[in-house]
Steps between C-alpha positions, in 0.01 A plus 500: 500500500765250610242333723265471205766346276596263775137404550470426129821299492424297813249260334746443214779418744278255688395333177865461393592351838210251488593389150863452599401282798272286283775434243738420780250247629465347156875481467521327835228254406670440168824430682323245720350339193839476338649344809215253510557411139867443564416278794255295292755463221752379753253243634424370152869468431553303819207273416649432160835428660338252736340305218830471322704421813755235400432311823157415363669291231515223759126458449535438127426135433734300279472150367828403659459563869153601609355336810130418531350427842227238496225466756700255710805726501710294260668635190454312176700508178423346163830449318489349154688438180300509179566535130287661232576488124462161324391223736408137451131443433397867512714667234618859544369654820539840663479376859658179620288211626657501847466878518124466457473254789732711715278804456193299599668380820632845591157651449325240715739509797594869481867425444789687347635376168857460381581381151824306464653644183815383326739781406543349154152409370446161346442502123145576393473191279403179678766271347780749556388552858490128578848452353645777717313398811604136464866596460468720808340219699758239400778734606330579831525872430358767727405788269515853635169664590394859441388578857525389861254531789649737756292389800443133432525425874173690554300229322366197686332321210633469143295364212753385240389465138675360194437306179597132502800465268614138456361401838688779675494871581666741255851601599404863583284358781807331646680835491210648695494218756872525564487878547302499828467331836172307514541381858172513691294586193210314347553436129203409282588392145282525189579430138365496148573204278424316177406170663767428761343675798741592779722196429763481776531874558332497843747241630783701346387807691468305825854367468644833393329741741628387837306652786198585285161329496404408143130428452331301225481691174258582221548401136299667222531410134644786295212477254251537786683798646509669163170401338262398780562743783164442670594137565852605591367742763269234639798268542693777675212579738441134588870454571525812714197391699670171583813687601289729720682806368272805538 
């Protein structure tokens, strides 16, 4: 009788054992899956950390100090002062005449751009601006600028742009010139004007920037820069071709 009961129970015991082993296997596989998931989550977290690594901030380009390598290995900067608001001959404008020419040059030669900006803006109205600028010029002031180029020494060639104010450069440009060492650099002036061209500004730059080579400049009428940009670009391209700046 005992043998019979045992014989009946034996298949049930084997079934129970098989089921228990299968669940154990599933639990083991589930554990492996969980570990794998944790590992993947850790990898994703590390990837995210890499993309937000503060050291990568060195690759963020800024208008103040970015360096652009040209084909011949030189580094070129377009530095300019320009004024929007009410201007002679063009009325109220959103982008200054010199700024327009500066952007054309930077685009053509693959240069960095730096805008020379006065900490205290000039008045928006033309007459008020000329009064303040003339007083500033007569006093020989050097107005404070909003930013400085951290690695100016990295640049070999500097295009320098400005509007012609009373046959001279605006005083913020003088602040810029006196803030850096131009020794060994090539300086290429350009200006916008209302009929006076470059006046004596090229000679002023040559006498002021000892140790620099100052090339002949480009003068574009403010009305052309603002209202006839196709002709303005043609003038820029022709000038650059003569300079052999690629």
